[in-house]
N, C-alpha and C positions, 0 to 999 in steps of 0.2 A: 577871910584871909587872916592868917596868923603870922607874926613876925617875931624873930628871936635874934638878938645881936650876938649871941654867944657862938663861938666856932664849934662848940659841942652842943648839938640840938637836945641832948638829955640834960643840959645844964642851962642856967640863965632863966630869964622871965619871958614868957610868951605874951605878946600883946595882940589883942583883937583889932585888926585894921578895918573891920567892917565887911559888908557884902559887896561883891562886884556889881556895878550898876549896868546890867544888860537891859536893852530896850524891850526884850521879850522874856517871858518865863521859859525855863528850859532845864536841861539836865546835862550831865557828862562833860563838863568843861575841862579843857586841857590847855596847857601853855607850852609854847615852843619858841626858841630863839633861832633867827636866821638872818643873815646879812646885816648883822649889827642891830637888829630890831627884835622886839618881843611881840608875840601875837597870842591871842586867846581865841579858841574855837569851841563852840558848844552846840548842842542839839536844841533848837528853839521850837516852841510850839506855835505853829502858824495855821490858824483855822483848824481843819480836820487832819493836818499832817504835821510832821516834824522835819525841819530843814537844818542844814549846817550853816552857821553864821560865824564869821570871823571879824575880829576887831584888833586894832593895834593897842598896845599897853604903854601908857606914859610912865608908869612905874609898876612894880610887882603887885600893887593892890588897886590900880586905877585903870579903867578902860578909856581909850581915846576914841576918836571918830575918824572915819565912819565905821559903823557896825553893818556889815554887808552879808547878805544872804548869797552864798556861793553854790548851794546845791539843794535840790528838793527831789522828792520821789518822782521818777518819770518812767521807770521800767516795771514790768509786772512782778519781777523777782524782788522789788523793793516794797511791794504792797501785799504780801502774804499774811495770813492770819487775821484778815479783816481790818488791817491798819496800814497807813502809808507813813513809814518811819525811816529816817536816817538818824543814827545816834552813835555814841561812843567814838568820836573822832580821835585818831592817834597820828602823830606826825612821824614821818620817816624820810631821812635824807638819803638820796641815791648817790652812787659813786661817780656819776657822770654829769652832775650839775642839776639834775631834776629833783624836785621835792614831791612828796606824796602825803595824802591824808587818807588813811583807811577809815572805814566806818561800818557800822552794823546796820543791816537793812531788813525791813519787815518786823513783824511782832515777835518778841522773844519767845512767845508760847507756840510759835509755828515751827515745825520741823524744817521749814525752808528759810529760817533765819540764817543770814549769810553775810560775808564781808565783801564790801565794794571798795573801790579805790578812786581817789581823785589825784590827778597828776598836773604839775605845773613846772615851767622852767624856773629854776632857782633865781635867775636874775630878773624875772618879770615882776609885775605888780601883784602881789598876793591878795591885795584888797580889791582887785578887779575880777568880777565873776567870770569874765571871758578868758582869764588866764588859766582857769582850771578846766581840765577835760575829765569826764567821768567814764570809767570802764563800762562797756555795754553789757557785761556779764559779771557774775560774782567772781572774785579772785580766790575765795576760799569758801567752800560750801560742804554740807553734810554728804555722807556717802554710806548707804546701807552695806556696801561691800566692806568698808573699813569699820563699820559699827560706830559711826560718829554722826550725830544729828544736831541741828540748830547751832551751828558754829557762829560765835559772835564775840563782841567786845574784847578787843585784843590789845596787846602791847608788843614792843620789840626790844630785843637786847642782843648784845654781841658777846660771845664767849671769849675767854682769854686767848684762844687759838685763832681768833678772828672770824669764826663762823657766825653768821647771822641767824637768829632764831625769832620765831613768832610764838607768843603765848596767847591763848584764847580760852574761853569757856565753851563747853558743848555738853550735849547729852549722850549717854551711852546706849540709848534705846529710843524707839519712836514714841511720840506723843507723851513725852515726859514734862512738857510745858516749862514754865519758869519756876522751878522748885529747887530745893536744897540738893536734889540729885545731880544737878549740874556740877561738872568738875573741870579743873584746869587741864589743858593739853598744851604740849609744846612740840614744835617741829622746826627743823632747820629749813632755811630757804636760801635761794641763790639769786643772782642777778643775770638778766638777759644781756646779750651784746648791746642792746639799745638802752641799757641802764634802768630797766624796769624790774621790780621784784617778781620772782616766780615762786609761788607757794606750792611745794611739791605735793601737799596733801590734796590738792584738787585733782590729782592724776590717779 
């Protein structure tokens, strides 16, 4: 973690605050603020699979307790390519009080690499695994008809006109694996009447 007291990040001195102390080794850490609290979520290596683990943050460079496993691979679509993987968590706040964590499932070298979604009520205890509900099917996946394969590791942004967008990487052909041929894709998405994101690319 690096810290800079300057208002302009291109100026001032960057100070190394050290590595975050996670209980498990892992990748793809992300930070989000909600309800006046800050959280850290990452993909943790647990035995032969990768799970999503959340922890509170006592400051921007220190994890608090507890560090809680909130999701592990349970569906066949999360176990393609010979691996059981949940990775690349990204936070998304819904318009109706719900909060979401998207994640990439299965091995990135599989054409079936896809995005899943965890959902929780925003006023609930985000450190309680029972607060989170996992989508039973991918919310964004490849399509031979669209010419997109191995959709994964995404982010969200809002355009100046208020339109919500998802950005993710994918392959433009089958069996391209995890190589430099992967490219970024962006698509608009909308919200259902229930306050759940609907990614049009799945249709």
